[in-house]
N, C-alpha and C positions, 0 to 999 in steps of 0.2 A: 840759874846762878852761874856767874862767870868770875874768873879770877885771873888777873894778869900774871903770866908766867915769869918767874924769876924777878919779880918786882924789886926785891931787896937789892939784887945785883945792879939794877938800873939806878936806884938811889945811891948805892955805894960807888958806882963807877962814874956817873954823870952828875950826881948831886940831887938834892931834894927838890930844887926848883924844876929841874928837868923831869923828875918823877911826877911832880904836880902837873906839868904840861901833858905828860902821857895820860894821866888820869882824866884831865879835861878833854883831851882828844878823843878818848874812848867815850866819855859821856856825850860829847857832841855827835859822834857817830851814831850812838844809840838814839839820841833825840831826832836826828835827821832821818834815819832809816826805819824806825818803828812808827806804827800808826798812832794817831792822837788818842785812840781808845786804849792803847797799851800803857802799862804803868812801869816806870823805871825808877830804881832807887840805888843808892850806894849803901852797901851793907856794912862797910867799914874797911879801912885799909885800901887794898886794891881789889876788893870784891864788890861786884854789882849784882843786882837781881832785876829781872823784869818779868812781868806777867802779861801774857798774850790771850786776852779773853776771846772766846769763840774760835780758838785754834786747836786743831788736833795735835797729838804728840808728833806726828809726822811733819805737820806744817811748822811747828815750833822748832823741830830739829833742822829743817831746811832753812828757816829764817836765821837761826843761830849760826849755822854753818856759813851762810852768806856773810854775816857780820864778822865771824871769826876770820874768814878769808880776806875781807876788806881791811880789817884792822891789821892783819899781819903784812899787808902790802904797803901800809903807810910808812913813810920815811920820817924819822924823828932826827933832830939835830941838837948837838951840844958841843960847843967850842970847836966848830968846824968838823965834827965827827958825825957821820950819818949812821943811824942804826934803826933796826926794826925790832918789834916785839910781838908777842902773840898772847892769846888767852886760852884757857881751858874752860869748858862749860859742862854743867850737869843739868839735865832736864828732867822734870817730872810732870805728870798730868793730873789735874784735880779730879778727873773722872776716876782714876785709880787711887787717889789720895784725897778724899773730900775734906779731911780735917787739915787745917793750916799747918800745924806742927808736923804732921805726917808728910805733907807736901814738901815743906822746907827740908825735912830730914832726907827724903828721897832725892831731892835735887842736890843736896850737899853730899850725899853718898856717891851719886853719879859724878859729881865734880871731883871728888877724891879719886875715883876710879880713873877718870880722864888724866889727872895729874900723875897717878902711879903708872899709867900706861905710856907715859912719855910726853905728856903735855901737848898743847896746840891741837886739841881735838874736842869734839863734843860727844858726850855719852848720854844716852837716854835710858839705858838699862832695860832689862826685861820686865815690863810692867804688865 
């Protein structure tokens, strides 16, 4: 589960059109970088989720970190102003959470920890 950091500030400072472009940029990055067998979805607002079948927790962490770093390096533009943004991520593994609601709750809790710990990071938690 991932959440764009300080997204409200992006909308407030650069406008909702630019915010929409940031969302589309992240969605395009996820579609380009993840495998066809992976599942990507927007959970609402600036939150996205993806499922990485046949991946260990360590592999999911590495993939998410690569995506996080790539996204934070992208330049966005609005009215001649260049800016960058980041996302925070929380990961959970279905091996440890076989029930869907438990899996989502664990990922959401880890996302919350990432945001509370300063954002722009991935947390997989002690599972």
